[in-house]
C-alpha positions in Angstrom: -23.1 -16.6 3.9 -23.4 -14.9 7.2 -23.6 -18.4 8.8 -20.9 -19.4 7.0 -18.8 -15.7 8.5 -19.8 -16.0 11.8 -18.8 -19.8 12.7 -15.0 -18.7 11.3 -14.9 -15.7 13.2 -16.6 -16.6 16.4 -16.5 -14.0 19.0 -16.8 -11.0 16.2 -19.6 -8.7 17.4 -22.5 -8.9 15.3 -22.7 -4.9 14.7 -19.0 -5.8 12.0 -21.3 -9.0 10.3 -22.0 -7.3 7.5 -18.8 -5.5 6.7 -17.6 -9.2 6.7 -19.9 -10.6 4.1 -19.6 -7.4 1.7 -15.5 -7.8 2.4 -15.6 -11.5 1.6 -17.8 -11.2 -1.7 -15.1 -9.1 -3.0 -12.8 -11.6 -2.4 -11.0 -10.2 0.8 -9.9 -13.2 2.2 -10.4 -12.5 6.8 -7.3 -14.3 9.0 -8.8 -14.1 12.2 -10.7 -11.0 13.1 -9.9 -8.0 11.5 -7.0 -9.1 9.3 -7.8 -9.0 5.5 -5.6 -10.3 2.8 -6.5 -10.5 -1.1 -4.9 -11.5 -4.2 -3.2 -8.5 -5.8 -3.7 -8.0 -9.9 0.0 -8.0 -10.3 0.3 -11.3 -8.3 -2.0 -13.2 -11.1 -0.1 -11.3 -14.1 3.5 -11.9 -12.6 2.8 -16.1 -12.4 -0.1 -15.8 -15.6 2.2 -13.7 -17.9 5.1 -13.1 -16.1 4.5 -9.2 -15.6 5.6 -7.3 -12.4 4.1 -4.6 -10.4 6.5 -1.2 -10.4 7.3 -1.9 -7.4 9.5 -4.7 -9.0 10.9 -1.8 -11.2 11.6 0.0 -8.9 12.6 -1.8 -5.9 13.3 -5.0 -6.6 10.3 -7.1 -5.1 9.0 -9.9 -6.6 5.6 -9.1 -7.3 4.5 -12.8 -7.4 5.5 -13.8 -3.9 4.2 -10.3 -2.3 1.4 -10.8 0.1 -1.4 -7.8 0.3 -2.8 -7.2 3.5 -3.9 -5.4 6.6 -4.3 -6.2 10.2 -7.7 -3.3 10.1 -10.0 -4.2 8.0 -13.0 -1.9 9.1 -10.9 1.1 11.3 -9.1 4.2 9.2 -9.1 8.0 10.6 -9.9 9.2 7.0 -12.7 9.0 4.5 -11.1 10.2 2.3 -12.8 11.4 -1.6 -10.5 8.7 -3.5 -10.7 5.7 -1.2 -11.6 2.5 -2.8 -12.7 1.2 0.5 -16.3 -0.4 1.8 -16.8 1.5 4.9 -19.6 0.7 7.5 -21.6 3.6 6.5 -21.4 1.8 2.9 -24.1 -1.1 4.2 -25.8 0.9 6.8 -23.5 0.0 9.9 -23.0 3.5 11.8 -20.3 4.0 14.7 -18.0 6.1 15.8 -15.3 3.4 16.8 -11.4 5.3 16.4 -9.6 2.8 18.2 -9.7 -1.1 17.4 -11.7 -2.5 20.1 -10.1 -6.5 20.3 -6.7 -7.1 18.4 -5.4 -10.7 17.6 -2.1 -11.6 18.2 1.0 -11.0 16.0 2.3 -14.3 15.5 -0.7 -15.6 15.4 -1.6 -13.0 12.1 1.3 -13.8 10.4 1.0 -17.8 10.6 -2.3 -16.9 9.0 -1.6 -14.2 6.2 1.2 -16.9 5.2 -1.4 -20.1 5.1 -4.1 -18.2 3.5 -1.6 -16.9 0.6 -0.3 -20.4 0.1 -4.5 -21.4 -0.4 -4.8 -18.9 -2.5 -2.0 -19.7 -4.8 -2.4 -22.7 -4.8 -5.1 -22.5 -6.9 -2.9 -21.6 -10.0 -1.4 -25.8 -9.4 -2.1 -27.1 -12.7 -2.7 -23.4 -14.7 -1.2 -23.9 -18.4 0.6 -20.4 -18.3 2.0 -20.5 -15.1 6.1 -21.5 -14.9 6.4 -24.4 -12.4 9.0 -22.2 -11.0 7.1 -18.6 -10.4 4.5 -21.3 -8.6 7.3 -22.9 -6.3 8.5 -19.6 -5.9 4.8 -17.9 -5.1 4.4 -20.4 -2.2 7.3 -19.4 -0.5 6.1 -15.6 0.0 9.5 -13.0 0.5 7.3 -9.7 0.9 4.4 -8.2 2.7 2.6 -4.9 1.4 0.9 -3.8 4.7 -1.5 -1.6 3.5 -5.3 -2.5 1.3 -7.2 -1.2 3.4 -7.7 0.7 6.5 -5.3 2.7 8.7 -2.5 -0.2 9.3 -0.9 1.8 12.6 -4.3 1.9 14.5 -3.4 -1.7 15.1 -1.7 -1.7 18.6 0.9 -4.3 18.2 1.8 -3.0 14.5 5.7 -2.9 16.0 5.4 -6.5 17.0 4.0 -7.7 13.4 6.5 -6.2 11.7 9.0 -7.8 14.3 7.3 -11.2 13.4 7.2 -10.6 9.8 10.9 -10.2 9.1 11.5 -12.8 11.7 10.0 -15.3 8.8 12.9 -14.1 6.4 9.9 -11.6 4.7 10.5 -7.6 4.4 7.5 -5.1 4.7 6.0 -2.1 3.2 4.1 -0.5 5.8 2.1 2.7 4.0 0.1 4.8 6.6 -1.8 8.3 6.1 0.5 9.6 9.1 -1.9 10.3 11.5 -0.4 8.6 14.4 3.5 9.6 14.7 3.3 8.5 18.6 3.0 4.8 17.1 5.2 5.8 14.5 8.4 7.1 16.7 8.0 4.2 19.2 7.6 0.9 16.7 9.8 -2.0 17.6 11.0 -2.4 14.6 11.0 -0.5 11.9 9.5 -1.6 8.7 11.4 -2.7 5.9 10.7 0.7 3.6 8.0 3.2 4.9 5.4 5.4 2.8 3.2 7.7 3.7 0.4 8.8 1.8 -1.1 12.0 1.1 -2.8 14.5 -1.8 -3.8 17.4 0.2 -1.2 20.1 0.8 -2.6 22.5 3.6 -5.0 21.9 6.3 -7.9 23.2 4.0 -6.7 20.8 1.3 -6.7 18.3 3.8 -10.0 18.1 5.5 -12.3 19.0 2.0 -10.5 15.7 0.3 -9.7 13.4 3.2 -12.8 14.4 5.4 -10.5 13.7 8.9 -12.9 11.3 11.7 -10.7 12.9 14.6 -9.6 16.2 15.5 -5.9 17.3 14.1 -5.4 15.4 11.7 -3.7 17.2 9.3 -1.0 18.5 12.4 -0.4 14.9 13.6 0.0 14.7 9.3 3.4 17.1 9.6 4.2 15.8 13.0 4.9 12.6 11.0 6.6 14.7 8.1 8.7 16.3 10.0 9.9 12.9 11.5 10.3 11.0 8.3 13.8 12.4 8.7 14.8 10.6 11.6 13.9 7.0 9.9 17.2 4.8 8.9 14.6 2.6 6.7 14.1 4.2 3.1 11.0 6.3 2.9 8.5 7.2 0.5 6.1 10.0 0.3 3.1 8.7 -2.3 1.1 11.2 -4.0 -2.1 10.4 -5.9 -2.3 13.1 -8.4 -6.2 13.7 -8.5 -7.0 15.3 -11.5 -8.3 18.6 -10.7 -7.4 19.0 -7.7 -3.8 18.7 -6.5 -2.3 19.4 -10.1 -3.2 23.6 -9.5 0.2 26.1 -9.4 -1.3 26.2 -5.5 -1.0 22.2 -5.1 1.9 21.8 -6.7 3.4 24.5 -4.4 2.5 23.4 -1.7 3.4 19.5 -2.1 7.2 20.7 -2.3 6.7 22.5 0.5 5.9 18.9 2.6 8.7 17.5 0.5 11.2 19.7 2.0 9.8 18.8 5.3 9.8 15.2 4.8 13.0 14.7 2.5 12.4 11.0 1.8 14.0 8.6 0.1 11.6 8.1 -2.8 8.4 10.6 -4.4 5.9 8.6 -6.0 3.8 10.4 -7.9 0.8 7.6 -9.2 -2.6 8.6 -10.5 -5.7 8.3 -8.6 -7.6 5.5 -10.2 -11.2 5.4 -11.0 -12.5 2.2 -8.9 -14.4 0.6 -5.7 -15.9 3.2 -3.7 -14.4 6.1 -5.2 -16.8 6.1 -8.5 -19.5 7.2 -5.9 -17.6 10.3 -5.2 -15.5 11.6 -7.9 -15.6 10.5 -12.0 -13.7 8.8 -14.0 -12.2 12.7 -15.6 -10.6 12.7 -11.8 -7.9 9.8 -13.1 -5.0 11.4 -14.7 -3.5 9.7 -17.9 -0.1 8.9 -17.5 1.2 11.9 -19.3 -0.6 13.6 -16.7 1.1 12.5 -13.9 5.0 13.0 -15.6 4.0 16.4 -15.7 3.0 16.8 -12.7 6.2 14.7 -11.4 8.6 17.2 -13.6 6.7 20.3 -11.7 7.7 18.7 -8.6 11.1 17.6 -9.5 11.8 21.0 -10.8 10.5 22.9 -6.9 12.5 20.2 -5.3 15.6 19.4 -6.7 14.5 15.6 -6.5 15.7 14.3 -10.4 13.3 11.8 -12.1 14.9 8.5 -11.6 11.9 5.8 -13.1 8.3 5.5 -14.3 6.1 2.5 -15.2 3.4 3.2 -17.6 1.3 0.4 -16.6 1.0 1.8 -13.2 0.7 5.6 -14.3 3.6 6.1 -11.7 7.1 8.4 -11.6 9.7 8.0 -9.4 12.0 10.8 -7.8 15.3 10.3 -6.1 18.2 11.7 -5.0 19.6 8.5 -5.2 21.5 7.3 -8.4 20.9 3.5 -7.3 17.7 2.0 -5.5 17.4 0.4 -2.4 16.5 -3.1 -3.4 14.3 -5.0 -1.4 14.8 -8.3 -3.1 15.8 -10.0 -6.9 13.3 -9.6 -8.6 13.2 -7.4 -12.2 17.3 -7.1 -12.0 17.0 -4.1 -14.7 16.1 -1.6 -12.1 14.6 2.0 -12.8 15.9 2.5 -16.1 14.7 -1.1 -17.7 11.8 -2.0 -19.7 8.0 -2.6 -19.3 6.1 -4.4 -16.9 4.7 -5.9 -20.3 8.2 -7.9 -21.4 6.6 -11.3 -21.6 9.8 -13.8 -20.4 12.3 -12.0 -18.7 11.7 -12.8 -15.5 15.1 -15.2 -15.1 17.4 -13.5 -12.4 21.4 -14.2 -12.3 21.7 -11.5 -10.2 23.1 -12.2 -6.4 20.2 -12.3 -4.3 20.0 -9.0 -2.0 16.8 -9.5 0.1 16.9 -8.1 3.6 
C-alpha cells in the first residue's frame, strides 16, 4: 500500500504517508496531494434503493449526483470530541501545522474530483437494482459538498475552487467551523450555500469540546457569525446535538443567542452520530434519538422565533427557517419540506422545472 500511495502521490512529504495509507483503507479516494473524495451512504442508497439524503428533501439536491469532498484532508484548527476523522496522532504522526504547506491548482482539483467520482459510480454499471436513468444522471454530477474532513477554509485557493466548480454547472455547499472569517470575507465567489457548524455556546464550552489548536478560535467563530447576515447566498447554522453536552437550559439559551447574532437562513439541528474516531472520545449514550433532536429543536424555535419547517428521521435532523418555501439548488425530491420521507421507494420521478442555478 505504501508503495502505491508513493507512486500515485509523488512529491508528498514522507511524514504524511501514514495518514494517506490509513485514509485509503477507510475508502477515501485521493485527488492530487491533499484532496479527498468519498462515496456517501446516500449516493449508494439513492442509486440502489431510490432513497435520498435530507439535503434532497430540504434543498432539492440530487443525492446520486453529489460529490462529497474536501481540499484539506489533513488540516483543521479544531480537535472536536465528536469528530469522526482520522488525526495525525492516531497514526503516530506529530506536527503542529496550522497552514497547508502545499496546495494543488483548483482547476486540477475539480477535474480530478469529477473524474474520480465517475470512476466510483461506474462500479454500479450492471447492478440489478440501479435504474439506468439514475446511473446516467449520476455520471453527470451536479453538486459538490465541500466538507467531509478537515477545515476547507485552510485551502488557500478556496474562492477559486468554488468559482471553478460553478463554472462547470455544479452547485456548492461549503461546511466550515467558522474559524477563518478573513477567508470567508474575501472569497472570490460565494458558495451556493454556506454552513457554519457549531456545538458549543460560549468560550468555556468551546474550549472544552472543540479543543482549538489556535488562539482566539472562539472569538474568530463569533466574527464569522456576526458577518453571516452580509452573505447573499443562503446560510445555515448547523447545531450538532450531543446528548448530555449541549441540551441543558444554559446551553440552549446560549445557542439561541448565537442564532440571534448570525440570523441564518436556516437552522439545522442534527444528531451526533457515534461513528469513526469519535467512539474513542464519546459514548453511544451521547447520540440522541430523533425524538430528542426534535425536543431540542422545539426549544430553540421557542427562544429564537424560527419555525420548524421540516425533519428527516433517517438522518435525525430538524430544519428551522423563517422562509415558508425552500430555496432549491436542484430538482431532486420535488415534494420538498412537507413531503414523504427518504424511505419511500420509486418516487424520484420529477416533472417540476429544473431550478438548478
